[in-house]
TORFI-432225 format. One record per residue (C-alpha): residue number from 1; z negated, x, y negated. Coordinates in pm, whole numbers, plus 50000, padded with zeros to 5 digits. Layout:
BEGIN
(NUM (Z X Y))
...
This chain:
BEGIN
(1 (52747 51851 48581))
(2 (52493 52003 48346))
(3 (52131 52035 48447))
(4 (51812 52070 48249))
(5 (51566 52340 48341))
(6 (51217 52220 48437))
(7 (50943 52243 48176))
(8 (50578 52334 48223))
(9 (50344 52037 48265))
(10 (50103 52178 48004))
(11 (50384 52189 47747))
(12 (50446 51812 47755))
(13 (50098 51666 47801))
(14 (49739 51784 47792))
(15 (49526 51780 48104))
(16 (49333 51485 47962))
(17 (49652 51290 47892))
(18 (49783 51348 48243))
(19 (49462 51233 48401))
(20 (49436 50929 48172))
(21 (49782 50817 48282))
(22 (49688 50879 48646))
(23 (49370 50671 48600))
(24 (49565 50377 48453))
(25 (49821 50395 48733))
(26 (49535 50394 48984))
(27 (49395 50077 48823))
(28 (49736 49912 48858))
(29 (49737 49995 49228))
(30 (49378 49870 49258))
(31 (49466 49528 49122))
(32 (49779 49496 49337))
(33 (49583 49574 49656))
(34 (49303 49334 49559))
(35 (49557 49057 49512))
(36 (49679 49114 49868))
(37 (49340 49143 50036))
(38 (49200 48826 49883))
(39 (49431 48613 50098))
(40 (49334 48795 50419))
(41 (48964 48758 50335))
(42 (48996 48387 50269))
(43 (49217 48297 50567))
(44 (48923 48118 50731))
(45 (48848 47858 50461))
(46 (49215 47827 50361))
(47 (49326 47769 50722))
(48 (49049 47517 50772))
(49 (49139 47320 50459))
(50 (49514 47329 50532))
(51 (49473 47286 50913))
(52 (49675 47599 51001))
(53 (49723 47773 51338))
(54 (49709 48155 51355))
(55 (50088 48164 51321))
(56 (50059 47934 51020))
(57 (49791 48156 50870))
(58 (50017 48460 50920))
(59 (50298 48276 50737))
(60 (50089 48271 50417))
(61 (50152 48643 50377))
(62 (50529 48614 50422))
(63 (50626 48487 50071))
(64 (50458 48782 49896))
(65 (50601 49032 50142))
(66 (50951 48883 50151))
(67 (50998 48865 49776))
(68 (50824 49199 49734))
(69 (51086 49368 49950))
(70 (51377 49159 49815))
(71 (51294 49236 49452))
(72 (51178 49593 49519))
(73 (51533 49735 49525))
(74 (51670 49573 49205))
(75 (51348 49636 49010))
(76 (51345 49999 49126))
(77 (51711 50025 49022))
(78 (51598 49912 48676))
(79 (51303 50149 48692))
(80 (51536 50448 48743))
(81 (51742 50342 48438))
(82 (51514 50171 48187))
(83 (51172 50211 48024))
(84 (50926 50229 48314))
(85 (50622 50161 48097))
(86 (50758 49829 47976))
(87 (50868 49724 48324))
(88 (50528 49814 48465))
(89 (50336 49618 48201))
(90 (50555 49310 48253))
(91 (50514 49333 48630))
(92 (50134 49361 48615))
(93 (50109 49066 48375))
(94 (50339 48852 48592))
(95 (50167 48903 48926))
(96 (49817 48874 48776))
(97 (49908 48542 48614))
(98 (50043 48412 48946))
(99 (49727 48527 49126))
(100 (49518 48329 48879))
(101 (49746 48025 48919))
(102 (49693 48041 49297))
(103 (49347 47903 49225))
(104 (49507 47582 49095))
(105 (49723 47515 49401))
(106 (49654 47198 49595))
(107 (49861 47236 49910))
(108 (50041 47472 50148))
(109 (50371 47483 49959))
(110 (50200 47523 49620))
(111 (50019 47825 49760))
(112 (50344 47969 49900))
(113 (50515 47937 49560))
(114 (50227 48113 49385))
(115 (50239 48398 49636))
(116 (50614 48428 49581))
(117 (50536 48491 49213))
(118 (50282 48757 49309))
(119 (50537 48928 49534))
(120 (50807 48935 49265))
(121 (50565 49085 49012))
(122 (50421 49346 49248))
(123 (50770 49468 49340))
(124 (50794 49636 49000))
(125 (50451 49800 49013))
(126 (50422 50084 49264))
(127 (50772 50235 49218))
(128 (50717 50255 48841))
(129 (50370 50407 48888))
(130 (50499 50669 49130))
(131 (50791 50763 48908))
(132 (50570 50797 48599))
(133 (50314 51009 48784))
(134 (50591 51240 48908))
(135 (50681 51311 48544))
(136 (50323 51407 48457))
(137 (50240 51623 48762))
(138 (50458 51906 48903))
(139 (50582 51902 49264))
(140 (50306 52126 49404))
(141 (50036 51894 49264))
(142 (50190 51556 49340))
(143 (50014 51522 49675))
(144 (49682 51557 49496))
(145 (49786 51319 49215))
(146 (49923 51059 49456))
(147 (49603 51078 49658))
(148 (49397 51005 49345))
(149 (49638 50721 49271))
(150 (49578 50597 49626))
(151 (49206 50555 49545))
(152 (49320 50218 49419))
(153 (49372 50106 49779))
(154 (49006 50119 49895))
(155 (48874 49996 49559))
(156 (49122 49709 49562))
(157 (49040 49630 49924))
(158 (48671 49614 49832))
(159 (48743 49379 49540))
(160 (48967 49161 49756))
(161 (48715 49154 50042))
(162 (48356 49185 49928))
(163 (48384 49037 49579))
(164 (48638 48771 49674))
(165 (48431 48671 49978))
(166 (48116 48646 49769))
(167 (48286 48435 49500))
(168 (48442 48211 49765))
(169 (48111 48152 49942))
(170 (47943 48050 49615))
(171 (48224 47877 49427))
(172 (48506 47807 49673))
(173 (48817 48005 49765))
(174 (49018 47898 49460))
(175 (48766 48057 49224))
(176 (48822 48396 49391))
(177 (49189 48396 49289))
(178 (49098 48312 48931))
(179 (48843 48594 48912))
(180 (49090 48852 49047))
(181 (49384 48743 48830))
(182 (49240 48786 48480))
(183 (49177 49169 48477))
(184 (49544 49243 48541))
(185 (49656 49058 48228))
(186 (49419 49274 48021))
(187 (49543 49590 48195))
(188 (49905 49503 48110))
(189 (49813 49504 47739))
(190 (49636 49841 47776))
(191 (49949 49990 47936))
(192 (50170 49874 47650))
(193 (49934 50009 47383))
(194 (49820 50341 47532))
(195 (50089 50471 47773))
(196 (50404 50650 47655))
(197 (50724 50658 47859))
(198 (50770 51021 47981))
(199 (51104 51202 47987))
(200 (51251 51139 48331))
(201 (51255 51444 48560))
(202 (51112 51674 48292))
(203 (50909 51878 48542))
(204 (51207 51935 48770))
(205 (51556 52075 48732))
(206 (51754 51754 48690))
(207 (52111 51658 48625))
(208 (52194 51494 48295))
(209 (52428 51254 48475))
(210 (52343 50889 48539))
(211 (52105 50779 48815))
(212 (52261 50744 49162))
(213 (52342 50404 49309))
(214 (52142 50234 49583))
(215 (52398 50336 49845))
(216 (52403 50697 49720))
(217 (52025 50705 49747))
(218 (52031 50557 50098))
(219 (52297 50804 50214))
(220 (52105 51098 50070))
(221 (51773 50992 50224))
(222 (51939 50925 50561))
(223 (52079 51280 50552))
(224 (51722 51412 50502))
(225 (51578 51407 50856))
(226 (51226 51473 50729))
(227 (51257 51185 50480))
(228 (51353 50946 50761))
(229 (51056 51058 50970))
(230 (50815 51053 50672))
(231 (50921 50701 50574))
(232 (50897 50578 50932))
(233 (50557 50744 50969))
(234 (50432 50574 50653))
(235 (50587 50241 50756))
(236 (50435 50249 51102))
(237 (50098 50359 50960))
(238 (50104 50043 50750))
(239 (50222 49835 51047))
(240 (49936 49970 51260))
(241 (49651 49991 51010))
(242 (49709 49709 50764))
(243 (49859 49492 51037))
(244 (49529 49512 51223))
(245 (49326 49452 50908))
(246 (49520 49137 50811))
(247 (49344 48930 51078))
(248 (49022 49134 51100))
(249 (48816 48916 50861))
(250 (48911 48610 51066))
(251 (48840 48802 51388))
(252 (48489 48886 51265))
(253 (48424 48528 51159))
(254 (48528 48391 51499))
(255 (48374 48661 51719))
(256 (48042 48715 51543))
(257 (47990 48378 51372))
(258 (48001 48502 51010))
(259 (48131 48319 50704))
(260 (48398 48472 50478))
(261 (48133 48619 50246))
(262 (47951 48805 50524))
(263 (48276 48924 50687))
(264 (48414 49034 50351))
(265 (48090 49217 50273))
(266 (48095 49401 50606))
(267 (48450 49523 50558))
(268 (48418 49566 50182))
(269 (48156 49838 50207))
(270 (48372 50027 50458))
(271 (48674 49995 50231))
(272 (48477 50112 49929))
(273 (48270 50394 50077))
(274 (48487 50502 50370))
(275 (48817 50449 50190))
(276 (48714 50631 49873))
(277 (48553 50906 50080))
(278 (48871 50952 50283))
(279 (49085 50953 49969))
(280 (48863 51211 49795))
(281 (48859 51434 50104))
(282 (49237 51403 50119))
(283 (49272 51494 49750))
(284 (49047 51799 49802))
(285 (49233 51917 50111))
(286 (49587 51878 49977))
(287 (49487 52040 49645))
(288 (49401 52364 49827))
(289 (49658 52642 49783))
(290 (49736 52651 50155))
(291 (49850 52289 50147))
(292 (50128 52350 49901))
(293 (50323 52397 50226))
(294 (50451 52045 50303))
(295 (50462 52120 50677))
(296 (50084 52140 50685))
(297 (50053 51807 50503))
(298 (50288 51635 50748))
(299 (50107 51783 51050))
(300 (49769 51685 50905))
(301 (49891 51327 50871))
(302 (50000 51330 51235))
(303 (49666 51456 51365))
(304 (49449 51223 51154))
(305 (49660 50918 51242))
(306 (49649 50997 51615))
(307 (49272 51046 51607))
(308 (49225 50720 51413))
(309 (49421 50522 51670))
(310 (49144 50555 51931))
(311 (48868 50373 51736))
(312 (49125 50119 51613))
(313 (49158 50007 51976))
(314 (48788 50022 52062))
(315 (48691 49810 51758))
(316 (48863 49508 51911))
(317 (48783 49595 52273))
(318 (48404 49589 52236))
(319 (48187 49278 52220))
(320 (47904 49466 52049))
(321 (47895 49423 51670))
(322 (47718 49757 51622))
(323 (47986 49944 51817))
(324 (48261 49752 51638))
(325 (48115 49848 51298))
(326 (48105 50214 51400))
(327 (48467 50200 51515))
(328 (48576 50037 51188))
(329 (48389 50311 50997))
(330 (48597 50566 51191))
(331 (48927 50378 51186))
(332 (48953 50226 50837))
(333 (48921 50555 50642))
(334 (49219 50697 50836))
(335 (49450 50427 50703))
(336 (49366 50540 50350))
(337 (49412 50904 50435))
(338 (49789 50878 50470))
(339 (49879 50690 50149))
(340 (49875 50966 49887))
(341 (50024 51249 50095))
(342 (50291 51023 50247))
(343 (50396 50897 49901))
(344 (50412 51255 49773))
(345 (50626 51364 50069))
(346 (50868 51079 49998))
(347 (50878 51174 49627))
(348 (50947 51541 49694))
(349 (51215 51465 49953))
(350 (51412 51255 49702))
(351 (51611 51383 49409))
(352 (51429 51325 49075))
(353 (51660 51043 48967))
(354 (51613 50868 49303))
(355 (51235 50864 49306))
(356 (51166 50506 49209))
(357 (51437 50385 49445))
(358 (51312 50607 49730))
(359 (50960 50471 49690))
(360 (51100 50118 49686))
(361 (51285 50186 50012))
(362 (50972 50335 50167))
(363 (50767 50036 50052))
(364 (51034 49798 50180))
(365 (50996 49947 50528))
(366 (50616 49953 50510))
(367 (50576 49601 50375))
(368 (50826 49445 50611))
(369 (50628 49594 50896))
(370 (50272 49531 50777))
(371 (50302 49208 50578))
(372 (50566 49022 50780))
(373 (50621 49171 51126))
(374 (50263 49268 51217))
(375 (50094 48938 51111))
(376 (50372 48738 51277))
(377 (50330 48933 51601))
(378 (49949 48910 51602))
(379 (49945 48543 51498))
(380 (50217 48451 51748))
(381 (50050 48639 52032))
(382 (49714 48480 51950))
(383 (49863 48130 51964))
(384 (50047 48224 52288))
(385 (49734 48356 52459))
(386 (49540 48047 52348))
(387 (49791 47824 52528))
(388 (49728 47456 52468))
(389 (49395 47526 52302))
(390 (49344 47621 51935))
(391 (49353 47997 51883))
(392 (49006 48153 51902))
(393 (48823 48483 51918))
(394 (48956 48590 52259))
(395 (49321 48514 52192))
(396 (49302 48701 51862))
(397 (49123 48991 52032))
(398 (49405 49033 52287))
(399 (49668 49023 52014))
(400 (49488 49293 51812))
(401 (49454 49515 52121))
(402 (49831 49506 52174))
(403 (49897 49621 51815))
(404 (49633 49899 51803))
(405 (49814 50175 52004))
(406 (50112 50178 51765))
(407 (49923 50434 51555))
(408 (50042 50700 51802))
(409 (50401 50608 51718))
(410 (50337 50675 51347))
(411 (50173 51010 51429))
(412 (50482 51120 51622))
(413 (50707 51062 51319))
(414 (50481 51267 51090))
(415 (50486 51553 51339))
(416 (50865 51546 51361))
(417 (50901 51542 50981))
(418 (50735 51885 50960))
(419 (51023 52045 51151))
(420 (51280 51981 50876))
(421 (51073 51936 50562))
(422 (51105 52282 50397))
(423 (51484 52284 50379))
(424 (51501 51912 50295))
(425 (51260 51950 50003))
(426 (51464 52241 49862))
(427 (51779 52033 49900))
(428 (51622 51743 49710))
(429 (51521 51962 49414))
(430 (51869 52114 49397))
(431 (52058 51788 49445))
(432 (52309 51709 49171))
């Protein structure tokens, strides 16, 4: 099987072109995260209008997550074989339209259907973005590029929390969905007009044969011990961090008597300042020459995640709002720290023609855990602890405290990944 030699990044795109593409991909990620956070922020007024228990509130996130993971594999299969730019633009337009239409729903099942549409659209977004970025930035700079891409997470969280909460307080929760849906439709047009589809695998030595099947990809990744640990670390990081944050706006509203605007504003500033700060620090650290060694990146992820687990527990243990705020300022930035480096590790541990599929598999694990399993566990435990009474602040507090220590589990997987990662990364690059 013939292979193409890798080309130099500067020979296929200027520095400005590479960073423009990275910026647009970051905006895509921003909008996708905002569309997820808006529901969490508005759980209070939505649950009140629809008369939902905490388990019922958790179920609102299931349609997006379920169809996201169901459609992630086939859309990533297409992504590895077709024009990624076109698929990305169509996906962004689809989920943004469905987000806007959520504002016109009039009942529980209408809302579920709209969120299904969002999930289907978003399934084609992140794998395409990751694959395109990998063809603009060489392997030793992908951790830095993916970390810049990951800036979309805190910005999107701020939009979906602070801005959505403010709009909801002033104009009702439906208006927030309308406001967040329109920008994505515009962005889809910008992608079609200004982004060119890059040659697949041009910065790596790649085979000229067809892309591997789903089962071939799964078998290869399973044979990469570091890939298994990296994906589990990323999945459990999402389970721990985003699982906790799903109910946090509602926890703040119940515990400290705030409305959705005040709770969204409190968290929004942490997402924006702390999240962006953590992402920029991450980008700076992993861009240093010493961090071209993937073992150091994996070990850094382990240490930061373990340290962040402590304040994640204390934030829900304390009854003091000032202490809770401090703990969230320490905890929330750590759940942004992992995104870029973990995505880059997964990219570099997969063969070039498996990258979109490998990201889809990683996202499948992460989203099953953080969008379905974690909310279901927290919501179910909260209702259980409440007994015959409606779930309240204390029942939700106990449920959050049970979830918080799982950050240590994620840290262990990152640490184990470092043991095998050098040989596994070489094997991925040479895979034919």
